[in-house]
N, C-alpha and C positions, 0 to 999 in steps of 0.2 A: 552431413545431415546437422543444421544448425536448430537448434529447440531454442525459442523463445518464452520466456514467462513471466508472469508480473500480474498485479492486480486488475480487472476491467479498468479501462480509462487511460491506463499509464502510456500510453502509446505503441503499442507494438506493431502495429500494420505500417506504419511509415514509412520506420526506419527498412522496414524488410523490402518494402519497394525501391528502396532507394540504393538496392544492393550495389548497383552499377553497372548488371546486364541488360542489353539491349531489348532479349525477348525475357518476360517474365509472364509467367502463368499464375493465375490467381484464381484458387478452389477454396470458396466459403464452403465450411461445413454446418449448414442448417438443419434445421432440427425438421427433416421429413424423410420421405421412404427414400431408400437407397436408390430405387431406380431412378428417379428424381431427381437425385444428387447428381448422378452420372450423366442424365442428360445435360444437366448445366453444365460439368465439365468438360465434356465433349464439344460442347457449342464453343466452348473456353477455349479447345485445344485446335480445333478447326479456325476459328477469326485468328488465334496468334501464330499459329504456326502453319496456317494454311495446309495441313495434310486433312484428308480425309479420315475417320476411325470408320473399318471395316467392320460387318458384322455387330453381334447384338452387343452392346457394353451396359448390361446392369450390376455389374458388380463393380466396386471401387478398386480391386484386386485385379479384374481386368485393365479397367484404366490406368490403374498406378505400373502395369506392366507394359504397355503400351507407351508409356511416356519414357520408360526408363528404356525401351528398346530404340525410339527415336533418339535420343540422348546420348546413344551409340557416336552417331556420328553427326551431332547436332549440339552444342552446348546452349544452355538456358538457365533458367532458373524455374522452381515449382514454389511457389507460396499456397502451404495450406492453413487458411486459418479456424481458430473454434475448432482444433483437432482434436479435443477432449470430446466433441459431440459425437464422436464415432463410437463411445460408449454405449450409447444408447439407438442409436441405427443400427448398428450392427459391430457390437465387439469382436468378431472373428478379422475382422481388418485390421486390428495390431500384429496378429501371426503373420496374414499374410502378407500383410508388410515388411517383416521380419525374414520371412525367406524369400522374397523378390530382392530386397535390399542387398542380402548377405551374397544373392548369384549374383546380380549385377552391378555392386557399384565400383568391383575394379574395373570396367569395361566401359561405364557409363561416364558422360560427363554432366552430370546433373547436381545443380547446387540447390538441395534440398532445405527448404526452409520450412519450421513448423512453428507454429504459435498457439496461445489458448489461453483462456482469460479464469478458467475454473482451477486455482492455481492446485488445491488438493489433490485432483484426478492428473492435473499434468506432470505433480510431482511422482504421482504412483506409476504413472506410465512410463516415464525413460527413470525412474530411480529405485523401482521397488524390483528386487532382483528376480522377483520370481515373475514378473510382466516378460513380454516376448521383445520389446523394445529396449529392455535394459541394457545400457552399455553401447547402445546404437549409436547415439549421438555423438559425434567430433568436437562441439562446442555444445554450452548451455549457457544463456544469458538471461540472468535474471533484472530486470528492468528497475530502476527505481527512480523517485521522484525527481524533480528539476533541485539540484542543490541551492544552498541559499543565496550565493551569489549569482547564480544564474536566474532567479526570482527576480533578485534587485534590477537586473540589465534588464531582464522582460519587460518589468513595470516600467521601470524610465525609458523605454522606446514609446508606451502607450501614455506615458503623462512623466514627463523629465523633473515636474516639481512633485512631485508624489512625498508627503508625510512618512513618519514613521507607524503612525495610526494604519494608513493606507496599505502600507508594506505588510502589518501586525495582519489587516483582512486578510490581505489576497493570501498569506500564510496557513492563516487560522482556517478558512475556510477551504482552500483548496489544497494543504500539503504539499503544492509543490506537483500535482497528476497533471498533466499536460491539457488533458480533454476539459477539466474547470478551470483552469487557468483561461485557456481558450476561449470558453464559455462566458464568463466576466470581461475579459480586456476589449474581444474581439466586437462585444456589442456595447462597448464606450464606458463598461463599469469600471472606472480607473480609482474612482474615492470610494473610501470605507462605507458611506452610509447610500451610496449605491449599489455596493454589491452586497451589502446587509438586503436592501430593499429586491434586489434580483431573486433573493433564494425562495420570494413566496410571490414571485409575480403567478398571474394565472401561466398557466401551463410549463411553470418552469420545471424544468428536467431534473434539479434538485430534489423536489418536494418526495419523488419515489425512488430515487436514487439507490438508497441504501439495501432496500429490500430487492432492488434490481438486480445489485452485485451479489448478495447476500445469499437470499431463497433457496439457488440451485444449489450452493455449497453445504446450506445445513439438512438441505431435504424436509420431513415430515417434522423433525425438531425444532424447527426455527423460531418457533414462537419462543422455547425458552432459552434456547442461546440468545435473540434479541433481549429480553428481560435483564441476563446478568451482563451483556454487554451495554445496555440502558444505566444500569446501577454503577458502572466502571465507568462510563463516562458524563453519569452527576456529579461523581467525586469517590463513591464509596471504593476504596483499597485496597481491605483485606476478606478473607473470604469469611469471617464471622459476620463481617458487616452486610454483606451478598446473600449470605446465608438466611441473617434474620428477617430481611427484606421482603426476601421470595419464598421465606421457610419452604426451601426447599433440604431434604438431608445431604442427599448425593450430590451435594455441588462441588465437592472436589474433581468427578471424575468429569463434569463440567467443564472447568477451568480448566485441568490437563488437556483437554480436546482442543478446546480453544487456542490454547499455550502450545503444544504438541505438534497437533494434526493439521490445527488452520492458519495455524500461526498469525494470530490476530492479534493475541495479548501477550502479556511477558511477566516474568516474577520480576522485582528487583529488590534488593536489600541496602543497609545503608554502605555506604563506600568503605570496603576492605573488614565489611563484617563477614566471617564464616560463611561457609555454605550451609553448615548445619542450623546458623541462627535461625530462629522464629519470626524475628522481626522481618517477615514479608509481605510486600504488597503488589498490585497487580498494576498494568497499566495499559490502556488499548494503543495502540501503536499509531492508527491511520487517525491524521487530522480532522477528516472533510467527515469519517463515522463519528467520531466523537461530535461534532458539529450534528451529525443526523442524528443520532440517537440520543443525545441529548434535547432536541427540540422535536424535530418531524415525529419520532416514534414516541417520545412520551406522551406529546400530545397530538396521538395519531386522531384523536377525536375531532378535533377541530379540521384535522387536513379531511377526513371522509366526509366532513358538515360542509366543507370547502370554506370553512372560514379563516382564508387565509391572511385577513387583515390581521385579525386578532393574534395568528401565531405571526405574524412580524411583529406585530407589538412587543409578543413576550420577550422576541428574540433581541428586538432593540431596548428592551429593557434588563436583560440578564447578560447582555454582550459583555459586559466588563468582568463579571465571573470566569467567563470560555477566555476572553483575551489574554487575563493573567497565565491560564494554564498553556497558553497557545505561545504565548511569549517565554514563560522557561522552556518549552519543545524548542523555540526557534536556537535559542543559545545554545542549548545541549547539541542540537543537531550540527551548527555552526563549527562547535569545538570539535566536533565526530570526524566532521568533514576534512580537519587538517590532517587526520591520519598521523596522529603521534600523541595523543593524551588518552587518558582514561577518563571517564566524566560521569559523573553520580551525583546521589543526595546524600543525607546525611540525617537521622535523627535518632534519639534518645531512646532509651528503653521505655519510657512512657509517652513519647509523642509529642513532648512540651517544646525543648530545643528543638528545631528543625533547622537546616542548611540548604537554600535553594539550589548550590550549585556549586560541586565541588571538580578543579579540575586538577591532573596529575600529571607532570611529567615523569616517567619513569624512568629515563635514562639520565636528567640533569637532577633529579631529586629536588623537582620544585613543585609546590602545592599552590594554588589559586582558587581562594575561596569566597566566594560571590552571594551578596545578596541582590534579589531583583525587585527592582521598583518601578511601575511604570511612572509614578510621580515622583520625583529623588527629595522633596521636601520631605517624605514622608519617613526616609532613611535615619534612624537612631544609629550612629557608629558605635558607639560606647555600649548600648544593648546588644547591638553586633558583635560586637568583640567579646561580649560575654560570652555570647553561645559559639563563637567561637572557642575559648577557652575551653570552654566544656568538651567539645569536641575533641579537642588535642588533648586534654587529659583521659578521654574514654578510648583513644585511637593511637597507640604506640606507634604505627607506620608513622604517622606524619611527626612524631618528634625529632625525626632522622632527616626532616625534609625542610628547605627555603619554604616559608610559608607569606606568600602576597594575601592582602586582605582588601576587597573591593566591592563597589557598587556599579550594576550594570540596569541600564536604563533603555527606554525605547531609541535614544539617540547613540546608541553603540549597536544598534542592530544594521 
């Protein structure tokens, strides 16, 4: 049993279907009555295995047991997609599966691949020790976005003469999520301006995407969570700022759930700051969701009135502010992908002196401290050195390291 998790659009189904088996059954768990789902599953079994399913098969337990029996003498793969939907169809499916899996897994030859998009539900089903399927998965995979080097390679395949602006736009819009990359590049949107224009084209799938992937996660509280995420996407970094903006007293409980339960945001502190430090800021992980909340949800009145040209003009007007954030995200991810650095930021108590990027090699005791500028002409080396001196004076750990100071621009992407 392999469980594949990851946010919607990350590309879970495609690798499942390339598992190498000649025979692959594909069960999609739609939101409809269990008996209707079972009819679909029986049809798939008959078509792929050429074996009629005898008798009534109105429950998934019956279908799954039949599949396990067949796999005793015939090896094949079964993919169950959007598995978390069983929670609404019939939650007893999980305990039924646990019983039959424990009885048959030693004698069957079934390669069972389970995938799901509602990350919180999938984690609960397979990682909560009180759940029937806890500990049953032999392997759990959490798919991640394309790495920065892979994203560059893909863009080069479609546009060999791409510019750093094109790469930054692709990263900022998609965050390396496979489906978004495909949507843009397969339709010839290989340059920055074309990518931005595609966001607000008529019938653009990007328009309602944030709502589509998160409403089910949040349930009836989605409006509050959406408002908080919009604040963070628009640059509010502290709980006090968000609380003042929304006039929401119990902001801490919502932020905690967004971080610990939904995994959408995280706290961060100045590098080397003790965990007890009150210098805490929040960030939204997903690049596309930053863009979506910053523009589509914030200006939802334009979306609802189909004023997409006006929204497109706002995105073009405000893109530079977003691209600066995305450039920082790009370099953070690029260094993290190397697997040997501690990567972070630094700011002083008053927030005046701020360092964009600090990269630490803990083994060789080296530190690279970078200023990030889209336009290198705006870099003031002497001013930056003063900020670095302030940082070193307030950070004893850095005094034991070899320090390198530098500038990163779009040319370094």
